C-alpha positions in Angstrom: 83.8 145.7 107.7 86.2 142.7 107.3 84.7 141.6 110.9 80.8 142.1 109.5 81.8 139.9 106.7 83.4 137.5 108.6 80.5 137.3 111.2 77.9 136.7 107.9 80.0 133.8 106.4 79.3 131.7 109.7 75.6 130.9 108.0 73.5 132.4 110.6 74.3 136.1 110.6 73.0 137.2 113.7 70.2 137.8 116.0 67.5 138.6 114.2 67.4 134.4 112.9 66.2 135.8 109.4 68.0 134.1 106.4 70.4 137.5 105.5 71.5 139.1 108.3 70.8 141.8 111.3 71.0 145.2 112.2 74.8 145.5 112.7 75.7 143.7 109.0 73.4 146.2 107.0 76.4 147.3 105.0 76.8 144.1 103.5 75.7 144.2 99.5 72.3 141.9 98.6 74.4 140.6 96.1 76.9 138.7 98.7 74.0 138.0 100.5 72.1 136.3 97.1 75.4 134.4 96.9 74.9 132.9 100.0 71.9 131.6 99.7 72.8 130.1 96.7 75.0 127.9 98.9 72.2 126.4 101.2 70.2 124.5 98.7 71.3 120.9 97.0 72.5 122.6 94.0 70.8 120.4 91.1 67.7 121.6 91.9 67.9 125.0 91.3 66.8 126.0 88.0 67.8 129.7 87.8 68.3 131.9 91.0 68.7 132.9 93.3 67.8 136.7 92.5 67.3 140.2 94.3 63.8 141.1 93.3 61.6 144.2 94.7 58.8 142.4 96.0 55.1 143.4 98.2 54.5 141.4 101.1 51.2 139.5 102.2 50.8 142.4 104.6 51.4 144.7 101.9 54.9 145.5 102.9 57.3 146.5 100.3 60.6 145.0 100.6 63.7 143.4 98.7 63.2 139.5 98.1 65.3 136.5 96.8 63.5 134.7 94.1 64.6 131.0 93.3 62.9 128.9 90.7 63.3 125.0 91.7 62.3 121.7 90.3 59.0 120.0 91.1 61.3 117.0 92.1 63.7 117.7 94.9 67.2 116.3 95.3 69.1 114.1 97.4 66.3 112.2 99.1 64.5 109.4 98.1 60.5 109.3 97.5 57.9 107.0 97.5 56.4 104.5 98.5 53.0 105.7 98.7 50.2 103.2 98.4 50.5 99.4 99.3 49.5 96.9 96.6 48.1 94.4 98.3 46.8 93.7 101.9 49.7 91.4 102.6 52.1 94.3 101.8 54.2 95.6 104.6 55.7 99.2 105.3 58.8 98.7 103.7 56.0 98.9 100.2 54.1 101.9 101.4 53.9 105.3 103.2 52.6 107.1 106.3 49.6 108.4 107.3 48.8 111.0 110.4 46.0 110.5 112.3 45.3 112.2 115.8 48.5 113.2 116.4 50.0 110.0 115.5 52.3 108.6 112.3 50.7 105.6 111.1 52.3 102.8 108.6 49.7 102.7 105.7 50.3 99.6 105.0 48.7 96.5 103.8 47.2 95.6 107.3 46.2 99.4 107.8 44.1 99.2 104.5 42.3 96.2 105.2 41.4 97.7 108.7 40.4 101.1 107.5 36.6 99.9 108.6 37.4 99.6 112.3 40.0 102.5 111.9 37.5 104.7 111.2 34.3 103.0 112.4 33.1 103.3 108.9 31.4 100.2 107.4 31.6 102.1 103.8 35.5 101.6 103.9 36.4 99.1 101.1 39.5 99.5 99.3 40.4 96.2 98.1 39.4 93.3 96.7 38.2 90.9 99.2 38.7 87.9 97.2 42.4 88.5 95.9 43.4 91.2 98.4 44.4 93.3 95.5 43.9 97.3 96.4 42.6 99.9 94.4 45.5 102.5 93.8 45.4 105.3 91.4 48.4 104.2 89.2 48.2 106.5 86.3 47.6 110.0 85.4 44.4 109.9 84.5 42.7 108.4 87.8 45.4 110.6 89.6 43.5 113.5 88.0 40.1 112.6 88.9 40.9 111.6 92.2 43.4 114.2 94.1 40.4 116.8 94.0 37.6 117.6 96.1 35.2 116.4 93.7 35.9 112.5 93.3 35.2 111.1 90.7 32.6 108.5 91.9 35.1 105.8 89.9 38.2 106.5 92.2 35.9 106.8 95.6 37.6 104.1 97.9 40.9 104.3 96.3 44.7 104.6 97.7 45.5 108.1 96.1 49.0 108.3 94.6 50.5 110.6 91.8 54.1 110.9 90.3 56.4 113.3 89.5 56.3 111.9 86.1 52.6 112.3 85.3 53.9 115.9 85.7 54.8 118.3 82.1 58.2 117.9 81.7 60.4 121.1 83.2 57.6 122.0 85.5 59.3 124.1 87.9 58.1 126.2 91.2 59.5 129.7 92.2 59.5 130.8 95.4 59.5 134.7 96.6 61.1 135.2 99.9 61.9 138.6 101.8 65.6 139.2 103.0 64.5 140.5 105.7 61.5 139.5 108.0 58.9 142.0 108.3 56.8 141.2 111.6 52.8 141.1 111.4 50.5 143.0 113.5 48.6 140.1 113.7 48.8 136.6 113.6 47.0 134.5 111.2 45.3 131.9 112.6 46.9 129.6 110.3 49.3 129.4 107.6 47.8 130.5 104.5 47.6 128.7 100.7 51.4 129.9 99.8 52.7 127.3 102.1 55.0 126.8 105.0 58.7 127.8 102.9 61.2 125.7 101.2 63.6 123.0 102.0 67.2 123.0 101.2 66.4 120.2 99.0 63.7 122.3 96.9 60.8 120.6 98.3 57.7 122.4 99.3 57.0 122.8 103.0 52.9 122.8 102.8 50.4 123.6 105.4 48.1 121.0 107.1 46.9 118.4 104.6 43.0 118.4 103.8 42.5 115.2 105.8 38.8 115.9 106.4 38.0 116.2 102.7 40.1 112.9 101.7 38.7 110.6 104.0 35.0 112.4 103.1 35.1 110.1 99.8 36.5 107.2 101.5 40.2 107.7 99.7 43.3 107.7 101.4 46.3 109.8 100.1 49.5 108.4 101.9 52.6 110.2 102.5 55.8 108.8 102.3 58.3 108.2 104.7 59.6 111.7 104.5 55.9 113.2 104.6 55.1 114.0 101.2 53.4 113.3 98.2 52.9 114.8 94.6 50.2 117.1 93.3 50.0 118.0 89.5 51.1 121.8 90.3 53.2 121.9 92.9 54.9 118.3 92.6 56.4 116.7 95.5 55.6 118.5 98.5 55.6 117.9 102.3 53.1 118.0 105.3 55.6 116.3 108.0 59.0 116.5 108.4 60.1 113.0 109.3 64.1 113.9 109.6 64.8 113.1 105.4 65.9 116.5 104.1 69.1 118.2 104.0 70.5 119.7 107.4 72.8 122.5 108.0 74.3 122.6 111.8 74.5 126.1 113.6 77.6 127.3 115.6 75.1 127.1 118.6 74.5 123.4 119.0 71.1 123.9 118.1 68.8 121.8 116.2 69.8 122.0 112.6 68.2 124.3 109.7 66.4 122.5 106.9 64.9 125.7 104.8 63.5 129.2 105.1 60.0 129.8 106.0 57.8 132.1 103.6 58.4 134.9 105.5 62.1 135.1 105.8 62.7 133.0 109.4 65.2 130.1 109.4 63.2 126.5 109.9 65.0 124.1 111.9 64.0 120.5 113.0 62.4 120.0 115.9 65.5 118.7 118.2 69.2 118.8 118.0 71.7 115.5 118.7 70.5 115.3 121.9 67.3 114.6 121.2 65.8 117.8 123.3 62.6 119.4 122.1 62.1 123.1 122.8 59.6 123.6 125.6 59.0 127.3 124.9 57.8 127.4 121.7 55.0 130.1 120.4 51.9 129.7 118.4 53.4 129.4 115.4 55.9 127.3 116.4 59.0 129.7 116.9 61.2 131.8 119.4 64.0 133.3 119.9 67.5 132.3 121.1 70.8 133.9 121.5 73.0 134.2 118.9 70.2 132.5 116.6 67.3 135.3 117.1 63.7 134.5 116.2 63.6 131.1 114.5 60.8 128.2 114.0 61.2 124.3 115.1 59.0 122.1 112.8 56.2 120.4 114.5 55.7 116.5 115.5 54.8 114.9 112.3 51.8 113.7 113.4 50.3 117.2 113.9 49.6 117.8 110.2 51.1 121.1 110.6 54.7 121.5 110.3 54.4 125.3 111.7 51.0 126.8 113.5 51.1 130.2 111.9 54.1 132.6 110.2 55.1 135.6 112.7 56.0 138.0 109.7 54.5 138.5 105.9 55.1 136.0 103.7 55.9 136.1 100.2 54.8 134.2 97.0 54.8 131.3 95.5 54.1 130.9 91.6 54.1 127.8 89.2 56.4 128.1 86.6 59.5 131.0 86.4 60.4 134.4 87.8 56.9 136.5 88.4 56.4 140.0 90.0 55.5 139.1 93.5 52.3 140.6 94.9 51.4 138.5 98.0 48.4 140.6 98.6 46.5 138.8 95.9 45.1 135.2 96.8 47.9 134.7 99.7 50.7 135.0 97.1 49.4 133.0 94.8 48.5 133.6 91.5 46.7 130.3 90.8 44.3 128.7 93.3 45.2 125.0 93.3 41.9 123.2 94.0 43.4 119.9 94.8 43.5 117.7 98.0 47.1 117.3 97.4 48.1 120.9 98.9 
């Protein structure tokens, strides 16, 4: 027993790649597992938990999960800026944009050049006389623009929302299986529950709906950490760019930055040697000795942190702890129809 507890204390607890353990450590008490999970997160982002709970996963499997409630603004990382205010503003005053597998500075020059960039004369996001860029710089304009049916008055705007626009004390709760339950058939993409949760407390989201955003001739930049804000989830990330808390592994593999919604670990793209893995499956994962199955996040330009989930996923809720039945609406009780998903 002492030997098994020692194995657990090394953070990576066996050969499954899961967040809690493996077949040789099943006699470790779940309460001890929960206490270990808590140490992975930046402390001041946690509102409550993690707690051990019963859950029903996306494929219908009944399981044990941990439930953790976090603030909608991450901790331990700088967020913003997003939209430049003038076409003379450089990258230091703006965020980034993802297009065709590449990351672009969404600075003033980029906004000025949108007509040529997208080969569409209808782009005119700035005043040609003053060079001032039209930005949704308050809660009302954010609400009017960050949705599929953009209020016409906010078309041709740079869309920016702030966590301060959310109600005081806003939280998100994540219910994630302690042991992954592999699916029998892979889904074509990450579901509405998102990719997972970073140790900074920021939600790691699925692909941003770029086509919908561009259709209204708006731009919704991400900051240099690959994130932006909506008024439900708060700050969330669509592209991992190296800003997140990292936990190194004994195996000198790429560090871990969070936990996927199916319970597998999420690793950075590469380790200190900058070598990227070349044997990843369609979801973005692989199996290695000592670490078991785990994911590596994709290149930021792909607008897809993971391609899919290998195992059944848990739940994401606005607010505090709730019973998790992930067969309902992909694990989200309230479907969020906003662009900033």
